[in-house]
C-alpha positions as CSV (number, residue, x, y, z in Angstrom):
1,X,-1.9,-30.4,12.8
2,X,-0.6,-28.4,9.7
3,X,-3.6,-30.0,7.7
4,X,-6.2,-29.2,10.5
5,X,-5.4,-25.2,11.3
6,X,-6.6,-24.5,7.2
7,X,-9.7,-26.4,8.0
8,X,-10.4,-24.6,11.2
9,X,-9.9,-21.1,9.8
10,X,-12.0,-22.1,6.6
11,X,-14.9,-23.0,9.1
12,X,-14.3,-20.1,11.5
13,X,-15.1,-17.7,8.3
14,X,-17.6,-19.4,7.5
15,X,-19.4,-18.9,10.2
16,X,-22.3,-16.5,11.0
17,X,-22.8,-14.3,14.0
18,X,-26.0,-14.5,15.8
19,X,-28.3,-11.6,16.8
20,X,-29.1,-8.5,15.6
21,X,-26.2,-6.2,13.8
22,X,-26.4,-2.9,15.7
23,X,-28.2,0.4,13.6
24,X,-28.1,3.5,15.5
25,X,-31.2,4.2,16.5
26,X,-33.5,7.4,15.0
27,X,-33.6,10.3,17.6
28,X,-37.3,11.3,18.1
29,X,-38.9,14.0,15.6
30,X,-37.9,16.9,15.3
31,X,-34.7,16.7,17.4
32,X,-32.2,17.5,14.6
33,X,-34.5,20.9,13.5
34,X,-32.9,24.3,14.6
35,X,-33.2,25.3,19.0
36,X,-36.6,27.0,19.3
37,X,-35.5,29.5,22.0
38,X,-32.5,31.2,20.2
39,X,-33.4,34.5,19.9
40,X,-31.2,35.9,17.0
41,X,-30.6,38.9,18.7
42,X,-28.6,37.4,21.4
43,X,-27.8,33.9,19.6
44,X,-26.3,32.7,16.7
45,X,-26.4,29.0,14.8
46,X,-23.1,29.1,14.1
47,X,-21.0,25.6,15.6
48,X,-19.7,26.8,19.3
49,X,-16.2,26.4,19.9
50,X,-14.9,23.8,21.7
51,X,-12.7,25.4,24.2
52,X,-16.0,27.7,24.6
53,X,-14.8,29.5,28.1
54,X,-12.0,31.2,25.9
55,X,-14.8,33.6,24.2
56,X,-14.5,35.8,27.5
57,X,-10.8,36.3,26.3
58,X,-10.0,36.1,30.0
59,X,-6.2,35.1,30.3
60,X,-6.5,33.7,33.8
61,X,-9.6,31.7,33.5
62,X,-7.9,29.8,30.1
63,X,-5.2,28.9,32.8
64,X,-7.3,27.5,35.6
65,X,-9.4,25.4,33.4
66,X,-6.2,23.8,31.7
67,X,-5.3,23.3,35.3
68,X,-8.5,21.5,36.0
69,X,-8.3,19.1,33.1
70,X,-4.8,18.0,34.2
71,X,-5.3,18.0,38.1
72,X,-9.4,17.6,39.0
73,X,-9.2,13.8,40.5
74,X,-13.0,13.1,39.0
75,X,-10.9,13.1,35.8
76,X,-8.0,10.7,36.7
77,X,-10.9,8.5,37.9
78,X,-12.5,8.8,34.4
79,X,-9.5,8.2,32.4
80,X,-8.5,5.2,34.7
81,X,-12.1,3.5,34.0
82,X,-11.4,4.1,30.1
83,X,-7.7,1.9,30.7
84,X,-10.0,-0.4,32.6
85,X,-12.6,-1.1,30.0
86,X,-9.7,-0.9,27.1
87,X,-8.2,-3.7,29.0
88,X,-11.1,-5.6,28.6
89,X,-11.8,-5.4,25.2
90,X,-8.2,-6.3,24.4
91,X,-8.9,-9.3,26.6
92,X,-11.8,-10.0,24.8
93,X,-10.0,-9.6,21.4
94,X,-7.5,-12.8,22.4
95,X,-10.4,-15.1,21.8
96,X,-9.8,-14.5,17.9
97,X,-6.3,-16.4,18.5
98,X,-5.3,-19.8,19.7
99,X,-4.5,-20.5,23.1
100,X,-1.5,-22.2,23.9
101,X,0.4,-23.1,26.8
102,X,3.4,-24.9,28.4
103,X,4.0,-27.2,31.0
104,X,7.2,-28.4,31.9
105,X,8.1,-30.6,35.4
106,X,10.4,-33.1,36.8
107,X,9.6,-35.8,39.5
108,X,11.6,-37.7,42.1
109,X,9.4,-40.8,43.7
110,X,6.9,-43.6,43.0
111,X,4.9,-43.4,39.8
112,X,1.8,-45.2,39.8
113,X,1.6,-46.6,36.2
114,X,4.9,-47.0,36.1
115,X,4.8,-49.3,39.2
116,X,1.9,-51.5,37.9
117,X,4.2,-51.7,34.9
118,X,6.8,-53.3,36.5
119,X,4.6,-55.8,38.4
120,X,3.2,-56.9,35.4
121,X,6.8,-58.0,33.9
122,X,8.0,-59.5,37.2
123,X,10.1,-56.6,38.2
124,X,9.9,-54.5,41.4
125,X,8.6,-50.9,42.0
126,X,11.3,-48.2,41.7
127,X,11.8,-44.6,42.7
128,X,12.9,-43.3,39.7
129,X,13.1,-39.5,37.8
130,X,10.2,-38.7,35.8
131,X,10.3,-35.8,33.2
132,X,7.7,-34.0,31.2
133,X,7.3,-31.4,28.4
134,X,4.0,-31.0,26.9
135,X,2.4,-27.8,24.8
136,X,-1.4,-27.7,24.2
137,X,-3.1,-25.4,22.3
138,X,-6.7,-25.2,21.6
139,X,-8.6,-22.7,19.1
140,X,-13.0,-21.9,19.4
141,X,-14.3,-22.1,16.0
142,X,-16.3,-19.3,16.2
143,X,-19.3,-20.3,14.1
144,X,-22.1,-18.7,15.7
145,X,-20.0,-15.4,16.4
146,X,-19.7,-16.1,20.1
147,X,-16.6,-14.3,20.2
148,X,-17.1,-11.9,17.7
149,X,-20.0,-10.5,19.5
150,X,-18.0,-10.5,22.6
151,X,-15.6,-8.1,21.2
152,X,-18.4,-6.0,19.4
153,X,-19.6,-5.5,22.7
154,X,-16.2,-5.0,24.8
155,X,-15.2,-2.4,21.9
156,X,-19.0,-0.5,22.2
157,X,-18.3,-0.7,26.1
158,X,-14.6,1.1,25.4
159,X,-16.3,3.5,23.8
160,X,-18.7,4.2,26.2
161,X,-15.9,4.7,28.8
162,X,-14.4,7.6,26.4
163,X,-17.9,8.6,26.3
164,X,-18.0,8.9,30.5
165,X,-14.6,10.8,30.3
166,X,-15.9,13.7,28.0
167,X,-19.4,14.2,30.0
168,X,-16.6,14.6,32.9
169,X,-14.2,17.0,31.1
170,X,-17.6,19.1,30.2
171,X,-18.5,19.5,33.9
172,X,-14.8,20.2,34.9
173,X,-14.6,23.0,32.7
174,X,-18.2,24.0,33.5
175,X,-18.0,23.9,36.9
176,X,-14.3,25.8,37.0
177,X,-15.4,28.3,35.2
178,X,-19.1,28.5,37.1
179,X,-16.5,29.1,40.1
180,X,-14.5,32.0,38.8
181,X,-17.5,33.9,37.3
182,X,-19.1,34.0,40.1
183,X,-16.1,34.7,42.5
184,X,-15.6,38.0,40.0
185,X,-19.5,38.6,40.2
186,X,-19.5,38.6,44.2
187,X,-16.6,41.0,43.7
188,X,-18.7,43.2,41.2
189,X,-21.2,42.8,44.6
190,X,-19.2,43.7,46.8
191,X,-17.8,46.5,45.5
192,X,-21.2,48.2,45.0
193,X,-21.9,47.0,48.9
194,X,-18.9,49.0,49.8
195,X,-19.6,51.5,48.0
196,X,-23.1,51.7,49.0
197,X,-22.1,51.8,52.5
198,X,-19.8,54.8,52.3
199,X,-22.0,57.1,50.6
200,X,-24.8,56.3,53.2
201,X,-22.5,56.6,55.8
202,X,-21.1,60.1,54.7
203,X,-25.3,61.0,54.5
204,X,-25.6,59.6,58.1
205,X,-22.5,61.8,59.6
206,X,-23.5,64.7,57.5
207,X,-27.1,64.5,59.0
208,X,-25.3,64.3,62.6
209,X,-23.5,67.8,62.1
210,X,-26.7,69.2,60.9
211,X,-28.9,67.8,64.3
212,X,-25.2,69.7,66.1
213,X,-25.9,73.3,64.0
214,X,-29.7,73.3,64.6
215,X,-30.4,72.5,60.8
216,X,-31.9,68.5,61.3
217,X,-33.9,66.2,63.6
218,X,-33.2,63.3,65.8
219,X,-35.4,61.7,63.4
220,X,-33.1,62.6,59.9
221,X,-29.9,61.1,62.5
222,X,-32.0,58.0,63.1
223,X,-32.8,57.4,59.3
224,X,-29.6,57.9,58.1
225,X,-27.6,55.3,60.4
226,X,-30.5,53.0,60.0
227,X,-29.6,53.2,56.2
228,X,-25.8,52.8,56.7
229,X,-26.5,49.7,58.9
230,X,-28.4,48.2,56.8
231,X,-25.6,49.0,53.6
232,X,-22.8,47.5,56.7
233,X,-24.8,44.2,57.1
234,X,-24.8,44.0,53.6
235,X,-21.5,43.1,53.1
236,X,-20.0,39.8,55.5
237,X,-22.3,37.6,53.4
238,X,-21.1,38.3,50.3
239,X,-17.8,38.0,51.7
240,X,-18.7,34.6,53.0
241,X,-20.0,33.5,49.8
242,X,-17.0,34.8,47.9
243,X,-14.7,32.7,50.1
244,X,-16.7,29.6,49.5
245,X,-16.4,30.2,45.8
246,X,-12.7,30.4,46.0
247,X,-12.9,27.1,48.3
248,X,-15.1,25.5,45.2
249,X,-12.3,26.9,42.8
250,X,-9.5,25.5,44.6
251,X,-11.1,21.8,45.0
252,X,-12.1,21.8,41.3
253,X,-8.0,22.4,40.3
254,X,-7.2,19.4,43.1
255,X,-5.8,21.9,45.5
256,X,-5.9,21.8,49.0
257,X,-7.6,25.1,50.7
258,X,-4.3,26.0,52.1
259,X,-3.4,26.7,48.2
260,X,-6.1,28.1,47.5
261,X,-6.4,30.4,44.0
262,X,-5.3,34.0,45.2
263,X,-4.9,35.8,42.3
264,X,-8.5,35.2,41.6
265,X,-9.6,37.2,44.6
266,X,-8.5,40.1,41.9
267,X,-11.3,39.9,39.5
268,X,-13.8,42.5,40.1
269,X,-16.7,41.9,38.2
270,X,-17.7,39.0,35.6
271,X,-16.1,38.8,31.8
272,X,-18.0,39.3,29.2
273,X,-18.9,37.4,26.1
274,X,-17.3,39.8,23.0
275,X,-19.3,37.8,20.8
276,X,-23.4,37.1,20.5
277,X,-23.5,33.3,21.8
278,X,-22.9,31.0,19.4
279,X,-25.6,28.1,19.7
280,X,-25.7,25.9,16.9
281,X,-28.7,23.5,16.3
282,X,-30.4,20.3,17.4
283,X,-28.4,18.1,14.6
284,X,-24.9,19.3,16.3
285,X,-26.0,19.3,20.0
286,X,-26.6,15.7,19.7
287,X,-23.3,14.8,17.5
288,X,-21.5,16.8,20.5
289,X,-22.9,15.7,24.0
290,X,-21.2,12.9,25.4
291,X,-24.2,11.7,27.4
292,X,-26.1,11.0,23.8
293,X,-22.7,9.4,23.0
294,X,-22.8,7.6,25.9
295,X,-26.4,6.0,25.8
296,X,-25.9,5.1,22.0
297,X,-22.6,2.5,22.8
298,X,-24.7,1.4,25.4
299,X,-27.3,0.2,23.4
300,X,-25.2,-1.3,20.5
301,X,-23.0,-3.2,23.3
302,X,-26.3,-4.4,24.9
303,X,-26.9,-5.7,21.1
304,X,-23.8,-7.1,21.0
305,X,-24.7,-9.2,23.6
306,X,-27.8,-10.3,22.6
307,X,-25.5,-12.3,20.2
308,X,-23.2,-13.4,22.5
309,X,-26.3,-15.0,24.5
310,X,-28.1,-17.0,21.6
311,X,-24.7,-18.5,20.3
312,X,-24.6,-20.3,23.4
313,X,-27.6,-22.1,22.4
314,X,-25.8,-23.6,19.7
315,X,-22.4,-26.2,20.7
316,X,-19.5,-25.0,21.2
317,X,-16.8,-26.2,18.8
318,X,-13.1,-26.5,20.3
319,X,-9.9,-27.5,18.1
320,X,-7.6,-28.9,20.9
321,X,-4.1,-30.3,20.3
322,X,-1.3,-31.0,22.5
323,X,2.5,-32.6,21.8
324,X,5.3,-33.4,24.2
325,X,7.0,-36.3,26.2
326,X,7.3,-37.8,29.1
327,X,10.2,-40.0,30.4
328,X,12.7,-41.3,33.3
329,X,15.2,-39.3,31.6
330,X,16.1,-36.0,29.6
331,X,17.8,-37.9,26.9
332,X,14.4,-40.4,26.4
333,X,12.0,-37.1,25.9
334,X,13.2,-36.6,22.6
335,X,12.9,-40.4,21.4
336,X,9.8,-41.6,19.8
337,X,9.3,-44.1,23.1
338,X,8.6,-40.7,24.7
339,X,7.1,-38.8,22.6
340,X,3.2,-37.9,23.1
341,X,0.7,-36.0,20.7
342,X,-2.7,-36.0,19.8
343,X,-5.3,-33.2,18.2
344,X,-9.2,-33.5,17.6
345,X,-12.3,-31.5,18.4
346,X,-14.3,-30.8,21.7
347,X,-17.7,-29.9,21.5
348,X,-19.5,-28.4,24.6
349,X,-23.2,-28.0,24.6
350,X,-26.0,-27.4,27.3
351,X,-28.6,-29.8,25.8
352,X,-31.3,-30.8,25.9
353,X,-31.9,-28.3,28.9
354,X,-32.0,-24.9,27.3
355,X,-33.9,-22.7,30.2
356,X,-30.8,-21.4,31.2
357,X,-29.2,-20.5,27.8
358,X,-33.0,-18.7,26.8
359,X,-33.2,-16.8,29.4
360,X,-30.2,-15.6,29.4
361,X,-31.0,-14.3,25.7
362,X,-34.5,-13.2,26.7
363,X,-32.7,-11.2,29.8
364,X,-30.0,-9.8,27.2
365,X,-33.0,-8.9,24.8
366,X,-34.7,-6.6,28.4
367,X,-31.4,-5.1,28.8
368,X,-30.9,-3.8,24.7
369,X,-35.1,-2.7,25.0
370,X,-34.2,-0.9,28.5
371,X,-30.7,0.8,26.4
372,X,-33.3,2.1,23.9
373,X,-35.6,3.7,25.9
374,X,-32.8,5.3,28.2
375,X,-30.8,6.7,24.7
376,X,-34.6,8.4,23.6
377,X,-34.9,9.7,27.0
378,X,-31.5,11.0,26.6
379,X,-31.8,12.8,23.6
380,X,-35.0,14.3,25.3
381,X,-33.3,15.2,28.4
382,X,-30.5,16.9,26.1
383,X,-32.7,19.5,24.1
384,X,-35.1,19.7,27.2
385,X,-32.3,21.1,29.2
386,X,-30.7,23.2,25.9
387,X,-33.9,24.8,25.7
388,X,-34.5,25.7,29.5
389,X,-30.7,27.3,29.8
390,X,-31.2,29.5,26.5
391,X,-34.7,30.5,27.6
392,X,-33.8,31.3,31.4
393,X,-30.4,33.0,29.7
394,X,-32.6,35.0,27.2
395,X,-35.0,36.3,30.0
396,X,-32.4,37.1,32.6
397,X,-30.9,39.3,29.5
398,X,-33.9,41.3,29.2
399,X,-33.9,41.3,32.9
400,X,-30.6,42.8,33.0
401,X,-32.0,45.7,30.3
402,X,-34.7,46.6,32.5
403,X,-32.7,47.0,35.8
404,X,-29.6,48.9,34.0
405,X,-32.7,51.5,32.6
406,X,-34.0,51.7,36.3
407,X,-30.6,52.3,37.6
408,X,-29.9,55.2,35.1
409,X,-32.8,56.9,36.1
410,X,-32.1,56.3,39.9
411,X,-28.6,57.8,39.6
412,X,-30.6,60.8,37.8
413,X,-32.8,61.2,40.9
414,X,-30.5,61.1,43.3
415,X,-28.5,63.7,41.8
416,X,-31.2,65.8,41.6
417,X,-32.1,65.3,45.2
418,X,-28.7,66.1,46.5
419,X,-28.8,69.4,44.2
420,X,-32.4,70.6,45.5
421,X,-31.2,69.7,48.8
422,X,-28.3,72.0,48.5
423,X,-30.6,74.7,47.1
424,X,-32.7,74.0,50.5
425,X,-35.8,73.2,48.1
426,X,-35.7,69.5,49.4
427,X,-35.2,67.7,52.5
428,X,-33.4,65.2,54.2
429,X,-35.9,62.6,53.8
430,X,-35.9,63.5,49.7
431,X,-31.8,62.7,49.9
432,X,-32.3,59.4,52.0
433,X,-34.8,57.9,50.2
434,X,-33.3,58.6,46.7
435,X,-30.0,57.4,47.8
436,X,-32.1,53.8,49.6
437,X,-33.2,53.5,45.8
438,X,-30.2,54.3,44.2
439,X,-28.3,51.4,46.3
440,X,-31.2,48.8,45.6
441,X,-30.9,49.4,41.7
442,X,-27.0,49.0,42.1
443,X,-27.5,45.9,44.0
444,X,-30.1,44.5,42.0
445,X,-27.9,45.1,38.6
446,X,-24.9,43.2,40.4
447,X,-26.8,40.5,41.2
448,X,-28.4,40.3,37.5
449,X,-24.7,40.2,36.3
450,X,-24.1,37.3,38.5
451,X,-27.1,35.2,37.2
452,X,-26.0,36.5,33.7
453,X,-22.5,34.7,34.2
454,X,-24.3,31.8,35.7
455,X,-26.9,31.3,32.9
456,X,-24.0,31.5,30.4
457,X,-22.4,28.7,32.0
458,X,-25.4,26.8,32.1
459,X,-26.0,27.1,28.3
460,X,-22.5,26.1,27.3
461,X,-22.4,22.9,29.4
462,X,-25.8,22.2,28.1
463,X,-24.4,22.4,24.5
464,X,-21.7,19.6,25.2
465,X,-18.6,21.7,24.7
466,X,-15.0,21.2,26.2
467,X,-14.5,17.7,25.0
468,X,-12.8,17.0,21.7
């Protein structure tokens, strides 16, 4: 055995690893260029921070995301899957070392071989104790790299599981932030709706008082009451949506509805970014997105498994050895008469029928080709999602700016109408019309603020931050 192991080690080190060596695929042309939809006045090419939600400078949001990372069940499942992959990698690494086993036993009874020997020597069979203790070892000479490629594939699988875990972290951070910002935006919309209902309610009261004094008409009262009813009708749907967002946020934190985050209900307007949105470029995007890394690691694993399948076309050589003894008494186990040992090679080879191994090689090559196509598609999808998110965000910013200008004009027009009405140069219809226009403008601005908050989250999610 002492002479055999150095020879086995030399053979193993001299062996080659069959199959292609993995080389990272080149991304499609133009994938690493600056992002097309970045507007210098709105976004910068600076690298976005990993904890991007802290750009809002909202302590409650920061605490909620931290709690979601610790308590979210999807993230816990991803961590468990990572543990499975790491265990599989350790099992694959075990193939680099000799496998050993010990068999110890004691039996009382009749042994067929012993009885035959006794009969040949003219003696009667006996009921005896039979003791045995065997140490056996085996070591696969990895001449064709089957073990090495298996370890390489398992290592890539473990890294793919890390990327999957990181992708879940991105989703948890984005969805937690999205739910919180939605609650804040709905708080703003509710405040606008309640303020509008209060304003038009007062106008309806004034119209009723004027009718009693003989200065108004039933038509004026009906129009004012109609506007007040419309304003009140906008409140319940917003309240329902806010409760729904609250329960969404609660679930992301791993809580039950009875443990809802009531402190989030105090947010009355979505927090604003204090700096232009950092977007980076295409090259940093592809390094940052876990789905791109996941596709790369799956391609690496598929490439390594081509080598595993190719190695099965050749003989698998294993050195085996055993040492021990078998005797009718414990004392005889250590004597020369009771000792048994052996060492030698063992060859396993599917030959001459190679159809099965060749089919497995073809299947592994096809899997690698599919993984390469998936990688290219993942890169294109990452760029598409980012460009679409940036384009939508930029368009909504322009929309919000125009709505802000319209709101200022509606406020000035409403002030003028009420002033002229007090002076007797405007009718009740003029004031009601201007109030309705102002209510609509305020509601549109609040809705745009809500859309902007969601668009910002979509951009940050597409940029792939939140997992380092």
